[in-house]
N, C-alpha and C positions, 0 to 999 in steps of 0.2 A: 784075385785082388792081392796086392802086396800090402801087408799091414805095416804101420810105422813101428809097432811093437808087437811081438808075438812070442808067447812062451808056452811050452808043453811039458807038463810033468815035472816042474822044477821042485827039487828036493834039497834040503840042507839040514844037517845035524851038527850039533855041538855036544860031543860026548853023548850023554843020555837024553839030551834035550833035542826035540824035533822042532826046528824053526819053520821049515816048509815041508809039507807032506804031499807033494804032487800038485803044484799050482799051474793052472792054465789061464792065460790072459791073451786078449787081442785088443789092439787099439788102432782104428783106422787113422789115416793121415788127417791132421787138422782137428782132431777131436780131443776132448779132455776126459780122461778116465779117472774117476775118484775111487781110491782104494781105502775102504773104511774098515776100521777095527780098533780094538783097545790096544794098550801097550802090551807087547809080547805076542801079538797075533801073527807076526811074520812080515809086516809091511816093509820095514826098513831092510830086512834081509833080501826081500824081493828086489827092492830098488838097488841095493848094492850089487846084486848079481847082474841086473840089467845094465847098470852103469859100468860094468867090467871091473868092479872093485873086489869082487868075491866070486870064486868059481863054484858052481853048483855041484852037489854030490851025484845028482841024477837029473835027467831031463835036458832040454835044450831051449835056447831063446835067441831071437834075432831082433836087432834094432836097425831100421832102415834097410832090412834085407841082409844084414851082416851078422854072422854068428858071434855072440858075445864072448865066446872062449877062443875060437880059432881065428877070428878076425877082429880082435879087440881094438887094434889100432884104428881101423876104419870106423868102428863104432864111436870111439872117442872123438873123432873129427866131426861127428854129427850131433853130439849131445851137450847139454848143460845140466848141472846138478846144484841144487840148493838144499842143504841138509837141515837138520832140526835146529842147529845153532849157527849164528852168523860166523863165517870163516874169514872175516876181513882182518887185516893187520891194523890193530888199533893205534899204532904209533904213526902210521902213514895217513895222509889226508885222503879224502874221498877220491880226488883226482889221481893221486899217486897209486892208490889201490887198483884203480882201473887201468892206469898206464902199465903197471907191473903185469897184470893179466894179459894185456894186449901184446906186450913184448914177449912174454912167455909163449904166446900163441903164434909168434912169428910175424906180427904186424910191425911195420916201420914205426919210428917214433912219431912221425906226423899222422899216420893212420891211427895209431893208438890214442893220440891226443884228441883227434877228431871224434873217434868212437866214444871216448870218455866223456867229452862235452855233450855228445848226443844223448848218451844214457843218463847222465846227471840231470839233464833238462827233462828227459822223459819221466824220470822217477821223482821229479820235484825236489832235486838235491843240488841244483846249480848254485844257489846262494851259500850252501854249506860245503861245497866241494873243496874249498881251501882249508877247511878245518880238519884237525886230527879226528879219526874215526872214533876215538875214545870219548869224544865230546858229544857224539850223536846219541839220540834217544834210541830205545829198543826198536821202535818202528822204523827209524831212519837207517839203523844198521841192517835190518832185514831187507829194506829196499836196496841198500848198497850191495848187499850180498847177492840179491837177485840180479841187480845190474851187472855184477861181475860174471855171473853165469851166462849172461847174454852177449858178452864182448865178442865172442866168436860166432855170433849169429847161428845158434844151434837150430837144427830142424826138429829136435826132440828135447823136451825139457822135463827133468825129474824134480819134483818139488816134494821133499820129504818133511811133512808136517811144518810147513813154512811159517805158520802163524802161531806156533807154540809160544806161550808166554806173553803174547801181545795183548794190549788192551783192546776193547771192542772197536774204538775208532781206528786204531792202527790196522786191525784185522780187516776192517771194511775197506780201508785205503789199499791194502795189498790185494784184496779181491778185485778192485778196479784195475790194478796193474795186470793181474792174471787175465782178466777179460780182454784187455788190450792185446795181450800176446795171442790169445785165441783168435781175435779178429785179424791178426797178422798171419794166421795159418800155421802157427807153431803147434805141434802135437805135444800135449802135456799129460804126464802121469802124476797125479796129486795124491799123496797119502795124508790122511787126517783122522783125528779122533772126534772132530767137531761135525756132528750130523748136519747142522745148518750150513756149514761150509760146502759139504758135498751136495746138498740140496740146491745151493745157490749157483755153484760153478760147473758141476759135472754134466757132461752129455750122457755118460753111462757110469754106472757104479758097480763095483764088486765088493762084497762083504767078506772080510777075512775073520776067521776065528780058529785058534789053535793050529795055525799053519796051513789052513785049508780055505778054499773059496767055498762059502756055504750058500751064496746067492749072488745073482747078477742081473742087471737090467737097468732101465732108466729109473729115475726117482719115482715116477708115477707107477711104473710096473712093480717096483718093490713094495710100494705102499698098498697096492692091490693084492699082494700075496697073503695078507692077513685075513682077507675076506670080510673085513669088518670096518665100520666107521666108528668114530669116537664121540660119545655124548659127554658134554661138559655142562655142569650146572653149579652156579654159585648163588646162594641165598642172599637176599638183601640184609637179613639179620644174621650175624655170625653165630648166634646161639642156636640157630635152626639147622646148622650144618649136619649134625648127627641125624636129624629127622629126614633131611633130604637124602642122605646116604641110605637110610632104611627104605625110603620110598623107591629109590632107584634100584636097589637090590631086589625088592619085592616084584617090581615090574619086569626088570631085565633078567632076573634069576641068576645074576652073577655078582659076587662081591665087588663093589667099586673101590677105586683108589681115592683116598681122602687126603688132600694136602693143599696148603696155601689157600685155604678158604674155598676150595673147589672140589666137587665130586666128579670123578672121571671114570668112564667105563666103556669097554668095547661093545658095540651093538651090531648084530647081524640083520636085524629087521628094523628099518626106519619107522615102522608103525608103532614102536614102543614109545617114540617121542611124544605124540599127543596123549598117550596113556599116562606118561609121567607128568605132563602138564596138568591134565585133569585131576590126578591124585593130589598134586601140590596145591592146586586151586581149592580143592575140597577141604584141605587142611589149613588154608589161609596162609600158605607160604608164598612169598613174593620172590621171584628169581631176579637178581640183578644181571645175570648172564645165563643164557641157555643156548647152546650151539651144538650142531652136529657137523663134524668135519672128517676129512680123510685121516687115516693113521699117519703119524709123523714117522720119520726115519728112525727115531729113537724107539718108538713103539714097535716098528718092524724088527729092529735089532733085538729087542727084548723077546719078541715072539720067536725069532729064529734061534737065539742062543740061550735064552733063559736068564740073561743078565744084561744090564745096560751097557752102552758103548764106553762109558768111563770106567767100567770095571777092568781089572787086570787079568788077562789070560794067563793061565799057568803053563807057559812054555819058555 
């Protein structure tokens, strides 16, 4: 099988800092790979190598079957890239930005104008297309930037933390755009710090930490690696939160996390749940919420690395 993206042993150092320490990746055609990890974990370095912007110190990688070092020109004809910050020209209008990209890619003026109109409509920017990009909101700029990366109809699209700094509504809107690209058969590599984003969009996920891939699989497969479910209990009376925490710790024999009016603990035996309920009932504690759920990706990341995904890796 020819993978859309394949990397073996990618390594990159900057002086004494190791950005990548032997990374392996494979992405089948038409799928979305979520690359998850904190700032400094090596995600952007990997994208820059795969997009031919940076040469690896060791290892090899191919995109669409072409070597990213020896056949970089062929790779560039296949890919699109949207970085962490919108790269549009703020003095140009939305239409002019896309026309410029089209002309740089060798499209005729009429082809460029038709493609611009198509993309502005697709990204819900048609009404704003005649305005200067500097008047766009942050979410609109990100959509325009993503539209620009699609002018050349790439087979493979690299999205490097595309929703950084966006409000929740704009982030959700961009997720819808990415789902549309997946439906069109575009292969996507998405880097993100947002665990929910990877959970929502990715067919497969790899977890980076300190320049290495420390886990890979589907969202459900990763969640199963902890071997535990999560019990959450919220008392109806806030002053009983400490009592609930003591009960949960006594039954589960693990100190729980207490935050935001909720007691949370990983459990390996679901039979502890009725035991917790009985003990709370004996004490006259009424729970406003009591649930047993799968581990979240955040809890998986904490289990794998010892820190949460929003922590900064030291690389």
